[in-house]
C-alpha positions in Angstrom: 0.0 0.0 0.0 1.1 3.6 -0.6 0.7 6.3 2.0 -0.3 9.7 0.4 1.4 9.2 -3.0 1.8 12.5 -4.7 2.6 11.5 -8.3 0.2 9.6 -10.6 3.2 8.1 -12.4 4.5 6.5 -9.2 1.0 5.0 -8.6 1.1 3.6 -12.1 4.5 2.2 -11.5 3.4 0.5 -8.3 0.4 -0.9 -10.2 2.7 -2.3 -12.9 5.0 -3.8 -10.2 2.1 -5.4 -8.4 1.0 -7.0 -11.7 4.6 -8.1 -12.5 5.0 -9.9 -9.2 1.4 -11.1 -8.7 0.5 -9.1 -5.6 -3.1 -9.5 -4.6 -4.0 -5.8 -4.6 -3.1 -2.2 -3.9 -4.4 0.2 -1.3 -3.9 3.9 -1.6 -4.1 6.2 1.4 -5.3 9.7 0.4 -3.6 9.9 -3.0 -3.1 13.3 -4.4 -4.9 12.1 -7.5 -6.2 8.8 -8.9 -7.4 8.3 -12.5 -7.6 4.6 -13.4 -7.9 5.5 -17.2 -4.6 7.5 -17.1 -2.9 4.9 -14.9 -3.7 2.1 -17.3 -2.3 4.2 -20.1 1.0 4.1 -18.3 0.7 0.6 -16.9 -0.9 -1.3 -19.7 -3.1 -4.4 -19.3 -3.6 -3.8 -15.6 -7.4 -3.1 -15.6 -8.1 -6.2 -13.4 -5.7 -5.0 -10.7 -7.0 -1.4 -11.0 -10.5 -2.7 -10.3 -9.3 -4.0 -7.0 -7.5 -0.8 -5.9 -8.9 0.5 -2.6 -8.8 4.1 -1.7 -8.5 4.7 2.1 -9.0 7.8 4.2 -6.1 7.0 6.6 -3.6 4.2 7.3 -5.7 2.8 10.2 -8.4 2.0 7.7 -5.9 0.6 5.2 -4.3 -1.9 7.6 -7.4 -2.7 9.7 -7.7 -6.3 8.5 -4.0 -7.0 8.2 -2.3 -9.5 10.6 1.2 -8.3 9.8 2.4 -5.0 8.4 5.9 -3.7 7.5 6.9 -0.2 6.6 9.6 0.8 4.2 12.0 3.4 5.6 15.4 4.8 4.7 15.9 6.8 7.9 17.2 5.6 11.3 14.8 6.0 14.2 15.5 7.2 17.7 13.1 4.6 19.2 14.2 1.0 19.3 12.4 -0.7 16.4 12.7 -4.1 14.6 14.5 -3.3 11.4 14.9 -6.1 8.8 16.2 -6.4 5.3 13.9 -6.9 2.3 14.6 -10.7 1.9 13.8 -11.4 5.5 10.7 -9.2 5.4 9.5 -11.0 2.3 9.9 -14.4 3.9 8.0 -13.2 7.0 5.2 -11.6 4.9 4.7 -14.9 2.9 4.8 -17.0 6.1 2.3 -14.8 8.0 0.0 -14.5 5.0 -1.3 -18.0 5.9 -3.0 -16.4 8.9 -4.6 -13.5 7.0 -3.9 -10.4 4.9 -0.4 -8.9 5.2 0.9 -5.7 3.7 3.9 -3.5 3.2 3.6 0.3 3.3 5.6 2.8 1.3 5.5 6.4 2.3 5.1 9.7 0.3 7.7 10.6 -2.2 9.1 13.7 -0.4 9.4 12.5 3.2 8.5 8.9 3.5 6.5 7.6 6.4 6.0 9.5 9.6 6.8 8.1 13.1 3.1 7.8 13.7 2.5 5.9 10.5 5.4 3.6 11.3 3.8 2.9 14.7 1.2 1.0 12.8 3.9 -1.4 11.4 5.0 -4.5 13.1 8.5 -4.1 11.7 10.5 -1.7 9.5 12.2 -2.6 6.3 15.5 -0.9 5.3 17.0 -1.5 1.9 20.8 -1.3 2.0 22.1 1.3 -0.4 25.0 3.8 -0.6 25.0 5.4 2.8 25.8 8.7 1.2 22.7 8.6 -0.9 20.0 6.7 0.9 16.8 7.9 -0.7 15.3 5.5 -3.3 12.6 6.4 -5.7 9.2 5.2 -4.4 8.7 2.7 -7.3 12.2 1.4 -6.9 11.7 0.6 -3.3 8.3 -1.1 -4.0 9.9 -3.1 -6.8 12.7 -4.5 -4.6 10.4 -5.8 -1.9 7.8 -7.0 -4.4 10.6 -9.0 -6.2 11.7 -10.6 -2.9 8.1 -11.6 -2.1 7.7 -13.1 -5.6 10.9 -15.1 -5.2 9.7 -16.4 -1.8 6.4 -17.4 -3.2 7.2 -19.0 -6.5 9.6 -17.0 -8.6 12.6 -19.1 -7.7 10.9 -22.2 -9.0 10.4 -20.8 -12.5 12.8 -22.2 -15.0 14.8 -19.8 -17.2 13.5 -19.9 -20.7 15.7 -21.9 -23.0 17.0 -20.4 -26.3 14.7 -21.0 -29.3 17.6 -22.5 -31.2 19.4 -25.1 -29.0 22.7 -26.4 -30.5 24.3 -29.8 -29.7 27.4 -29.7 -27.5 30.7 -29.3 -29.3 32.5 -32.5 -29.9 36.2 -33.2 -29.2 36.8 -33.5 -33.0 35.2 -30.0 -33.6 37.4 -28.5 -30.9 40.6 -30.1 -32.3 39.9 -28.7 -35.7 39.2 -25.3 -34.2 42.6 -25.3 -32.3 44.4 -26.6 -35.4 43.0 -23.8 -37.6 43.8 -21.1 -35.0 47.3 -22.4 -34.5 47.9 -22.1 -38.3 46.5 -18.6 -38.3 48.5 -17.4 -35.3 51.7 -18.9 -36.8 51.0 -17.1 -40.1 50.9 -13.7 -38.4 54.1 -14.5 -36.4 52.2 -14.5 -33.1 54.6 -17.2 -31.9 57.7 -15.2 -32.8 58.4 -14.4 -29.1 56.0 -16.9 -27.5 56.0 -20.6 -27.0 53.4 -22.1 -29.3 52.6 -25.0 -26.9 51.9 -22.6 -23.9 49.9 -20.2 -26.0 47.7 -22.9 -27.5 47.3 -24.6 -24.0 46.0 -21.3 -22.6 43.7 -20.8 -25.7 42.3 -24.3 -25.1 41.7 -23.5 -21.4 39.9 -20.3 -22.3 37.6 -21.9 -24.8 37.0 -25.0 -22.6 35.9 -22.7 -19.7 33.5 -20.9 -22.0 31.6 -24.2 -22.7 31.1 -23.7 -26.5 28.2 -25.5 -28.1 28.6 -26.9 -31.6 27.3 -23.8 -33.3 29.6 -21.5 -31.3 32.6 -23.8 -31.9 31.9 -23.7 -35.7 31.8 -19.9 -35.5 35.1 -19.5 -33.6 36.7 -21.9 -36.0 35.4 -20.0 -39.0 37.0 -16.8 -37.6 40.4 -18.6 -37.6 39.9 -19.9 -41.1 38.9 -16.4 -42.4 42.1 -15.0 -40.9 44.0 -17.6 -43.0 42.1 -16.8 -46.1 42.7 -13.0 -45.7 46.4 -13.6 -45.3 46.6 -15.8 -48.4 44.7 -13.2 -50.4 47.3 -10.7 -49.4 50.2 -12.9 -50.4 51.1 -14.0 -46.8 51.8 -17.8 -46.7 49.9 -19.9 -44.2 51.4 -23.1 -42.9 49.9 -26.2 -44.6 47.6 -28.5 -42.7 49.4 -31.4 -41.1 48.7 -34.8 -42.6 45.5 -36.4 -41.1 47.5 -39.0 -39.1 49.5 -36.3 -37.4 46.6 -34.1 -36.2 
């Protein structure tokens, strides 16, 4: 929920974030303005969530049915309060949601939440940032905690989408041809003039092995080496011949 948001764009950003991370709803306490049509023009395809936005007259009304509430704050407080990080807060919000509605509250853009408003919160959430510049944009703070909640609920279980074109792993034969062509190219440009070919090629092998080339990538890297050779030959620079097949 947002306490006295002053900028319609920030409300729209919070709506988009709530939709991104599957939050159940959004409550606004005395917003400076609220225009669902304009908000959806900024946060597209959020009409279903906008239909559930609740406008409240004060924070007491907004949190009345909540069993656990946390408040986002960047400032230290004189009174001793429970201050936790976003990941811990997210885990606690998800766990306590089994017993009823839970919420996190973000304050107004210019001065955040007052001490009286934070008194309505069971714990405070502080996002670690550069101590010389603590103030986060309202939507940024909302996004960080919303993301952590999503990850606690189900986001971490979502598989990363695989590439549309999946290539087979590179074979040992492909890699040996690749190294052979690059060795010829490097020799042709006198790269080994002051270097030990064996050590250079061993390092080159290690670099490419660490990269885990698939078959398509191995073919591309090999093609680069071959093109170097062809360019040299076109310019009259001799390239060492391929070794006989039995000596490869």
